[in-house]
C-alpha positions in Angstrom: 17.7 12.7 -16.2 17.2 13.6 -12.6 13.9 13.1 -10.3 12.9 16.0 -8.4 14.5 15.4 -5.5 17.7 14.5 -7.1 17.4 10.7 -7.3 18.1 8.9 -10.8 15.1 8.4 -13.2 15.1 4.8 -13.2 13.5 4.8 -9.7 9.9 4.3 -10.2 8.1 6.6 -7.1 4.7 5.0 -8.8 5.5 1.9 -6.9 6.2 0.5 -3.1 9.7 -0.9 -2.9 10.4 -2.9 -0.6 14.1 -1.8 0.6 12.0 1.8 1.1 9.3 -0.2 3.6 12.2 -1.6 5.4 13.8 1.8 5.5 10.2 3.1 6.9 9.9 0.3 9.8 13.6 1.1 11.0 12.5 4.8 11.2 15.3 6.0 8.0 14.0 9.0 6.0 14.5 7.4 2.5 10.8 6.3 2.2 7.9 8.1 0.8 4.1 8.1 1.3 3.6 4.8 -1.3 5.8 3.0 0.9 4.7 4.2 4.3 1.0 3.1 3.0 2.1 -0.5 2.2 3.9 -0.4 5.9 0.9 0.0 7.5 -1.0 -2.6 5.7 1.6 -5.1 6.5 1.9 -3.9 10.0 -1.7 -4.4 10.7 -1.3 -7.9 9.7 2.0 -8.6 11.1 1.8 -6.1 14.0 5.6 -7.5 15.4 7.2 -7.2 12.3 8.5 -3.8 12.7 10.0 -4.7 16.4 11.5 -7.7 14.7 13.3 -5.6 12.0 14.1 -3.3 15.0 15.7 -6.2 16.7 17.9 -7.6 13.5 19.3 -4.2 13.2 20.1 -4.1 16.3 21.6 -7.4 16.4 23.8 -6.1 13.4 24.9 -3.2 15.4 26.5 -5.3 17.9 27.8 -7.6 15.6 29.9 -5.2 13.9 30.7 -3.6 17.1 32.3 -6.8 18.1 34.0 -7.1 14.9 35.7 -3.7 15.3 37.0 -4.6 18.7 38.5 -7.5 17.2 40.4 -5.2 14.6 38.2 -5.6 11.4 38.0 -2.6 9.4 36.6 -4.0 6.7 33.3 -5.2 5.9 31.2 -6.8 3.1 27.5 -6.5 3.5 25.6 -8.5 1.6 21.6 -7.9 1.6 22.0 -4.6 2.8 19.2 -2.8 1.7 19.5 1.0 1.7 21.9 2.3 4.1 19.6 3.9 6.6 20.2 5.4 10.0 22.8 3.6 11.8 23.9 1.0 9.0 27.1 -1.0 9.2 29.5 2.3 7.3 27.9 4.7 10.5 28.6 1.9 13.4 32.0 1.3 11.9 33.5 4.3 10.8 32.4 6.3 14.0 35.1 4.2 15.7 37.0 3.7 12.8 37.0 6.7 10.7 38.9 4.6 8.2 37.2 1.8 8.2 36.0 0.1 4.6 32.1 -0.6 3.8 30.8 -2.1 0.2 26.9 -2.8 0.3 25.7 -5.5 -2.0 21.9 -5.7 -2.9 19.9 -7.3 -5.6 16.8 -4.9 -5.2 18.2 -2.1 -8.1 15.9 0.4 -5.9 17.7 0.0 -3.2 21.2 0.4 -5.0 20.3 3.7 -6.7 19.0 5.1 -3.2 22.3 3.9 -1.9 24.4 5.3 -4.3 22.5 8.7 -4.1 23.1 8.7 -0.3 26.9 7.4 -0.2 27.7 9.8 -3.4 31.1 11.2 -2.1 32.2 9.0 0.2 35.2 7.9 -0.8 35.1 4.8 2.5 31.9 3.1 0.8 31.3 1.3 -2.3 27.8 0.2 -3.4 27.0 -2.9 -5.9 23.8 -4.7 -7.4 24.5 -8.2 -6.9 22.5 -11.4 -6.3 23.5 -13.8 -2.9 23.3 -16.7 -5.3 25.8 -15.5 -7.0 28.8 -15.1 -4.7 31.4 -15.6 -7.2 30.4 -12.5 -9.1 29.8 -10.4 -6.1 33.0 -11.1 -4.6 34.6 -10.1 -8.3 32.6 -7.1 -8.0 33.7 -6.3 -4.6 37.6 -6.6 -5.7 37.2 -4.5 -8.7 35.7 -1.4 -6.3 39.3 -1.7 -4.7 37.8 -1.2 -1.5 38.7 -4.4 0.1 41.7 -6.7 0.6 40.7 -9.9 0.7 44.2 -10.8 1.7 43.4 -9.1 5.3 40.7 -10.3 7.9 37.2 -9.3 6.6 33.8 -8.7 7.9 31.0 -10.6 5.9 27.8 -9.7 7.1 24.8 -11.7 5.9 21.8 -10.0 8.3 18.5 -11.3 7.1 18.7 -12.3 3.5 20.1 -15.9 3.4 16.2 -16.9 4.6 15.6 -15.6 1.2 17.7 -18.2 -0.8 15.8 -21.4 -1.0 16.8 -24.9 -0.5 17.1 -25.6 -4.1 19.8 -22.8 -4.5 22.0 -24.8 -2.1 22.5 -21.8 0.5 25.2 -23.9 2.1 27.7 -23.7 -0.6 27.0 -20.1 -1.3 28.5 -19.7 2.2 31.2 -21.7 1.6 32.2 -20.0 -1.3 32.1 -16.5 0.9 34.2 -18.2 3.3 36.9 -19.7 1.1 37.5 -16.2 0.1 38.4 -14.8 3.5 41.7 -14.5 5.1 42.1 -15.6 8.8 41.0 -14.0 11.1 37.8 -13.1 9.1 34.4 -13.1 10.9 31.1 -14.0 9.7 27.8 -12.6 10.7 24.3 -14.2 9.8 20.8 -13.7 10.9 18.2 -15.8 10.0 14.7 -16.0 10.3 13.2 -19.8 12.3 10.4 -21.7 12.6 11.6 -23.2 16.3 9.9 -21.6 19.2 6.9 -19.9 17.1 3.4 -20.0 16.9 1.8 -20.8 13.7 0.3 -17.6 13.6 3.9 -15.9 13.2 5.2 -18.4 10.8 2.3 -17.3 8.8 2.8 -14.0 9.3 6.7 -14.4 8.3 5.9 -15.9 5.4 3.0 -13.1 4.4 5.2 -10.0 5.7 7.6 -10.9 2.8 5.7 -9.5 0.2 8.7 -10.4 -2.6 8.5 -12.9 -5.5 11.1 -15.1 -3.3 9.5 -17.0 0.0 11.3 -16.8 2.9 12.8 -20.2 3.9 12.7 -20.9 8.0 15.4 -23.2 9.3 16.3 -24.8 12.1 19.0 -23.3 14.7 21.2 -26.3 13.5 20.6 -25.5 9.6 22.0 -21.7 10.4 24.9 -22.7 12.5 25.9 -25.0 9.5 26.4 -22.0 7.4 29.0 -21.0 9.7 31.2 -24.2 8.4 34.6 -24.9 10.6 34.5 -21.4 11.7 35.0 -20.8 15.5 31.8 -19.8 16.7 31.8 -16.7 19.3 29.6 -16.7 22.4 27.1 -17.1 23.2 26.6 -19.4 19.9 23.5 -18.9 17.6 21.1 -17.8 19.7 17.8 -15.6 19.2 19.4 -12.2 18.3 18.3 -10.4 21.6 20.2 -13.4 23.6 23.1 -12.1 21.1 25.8 -10.3 23.5 23.3 -7.3 24.7 24.3 -4.0 25.6 22.8 -4.8 29.2 20.5 -7.3 30.8 17.3 -4.7 30.2 17.5 -4.6 26.9 16.8 -8.7 26.5 13.0 -9.0 25.9 10.9 -11.4 28.6 10.2 -13.3 25.3 13.2 -13.2 22.8 11.8 -15.9 20.7 8.7 -13.7 19.4 11.3 -12.1 17.0 11.6 -15.4 15.4 15.3 -14.9 14.0 18.6 -16.7 14.9 21.6 -14.7 15.2 25.3 -15.4 15.5 29.0 -14.3 14.6 31.8 -16.7 13.8 35.7 -16.6 13.3 38.1 -17.7 10.8 40.9 -18.7 13.0 44.4 -19.6 11.3 44.5 -23.4 10.2 46.9 -25.5 11.7 49.7 -27.7 9.7 
């Protein structure tokens, strides 16, 4: 049974979806009136939220282009949401038509939309998975047959690790993902922070999530630790707009206002 718009019947259009709200904020077309209504309510409480989301997406695009320049042609994007306008496969395949992307998300709505949108694209795959179960994600990614873990891989964790509380040991989760990668692989992380933030922004970040899992704000040092012993690319872990902007004019006067750090690291060949 299919919905009138071609979406699977399991998608409940009577309730807003966090993935579709995110899509709306990014200027995508995969959202409905009920999602837009919630988005406007959130925006009224947190007027900087949409700009923060766009800054996060721009950071991800710049990071993906950097990985492509380094020869990476396969990507594991965990916490991807709906692959809306300008997402990883579009950026990657524009530069390299043979680039492969596997999207992973915990939200069944995002997964259903993604599978519908990417149907027929043999170079992309979609997995329903929870970052807190990295072994399952890695096994599912291997089963798809799109990624070769014996070759350099781009592991993308954009705006997702902050949904993992300390009790779930995010450092160990990241270590498991890093251990599965071959030398030459790269890790991309963006993560919300409390550093340099006024109290009203901290309150807004927590309210804006509107999910069952509260955002855990972390320090620059904590975010840096997620890269383990991999080599951080310049300029290191910085406020997202400061990470390799396309031009100086793209940097906001107050890059800290977006409330998140971003960084990229490379797995160099271990020395004997």
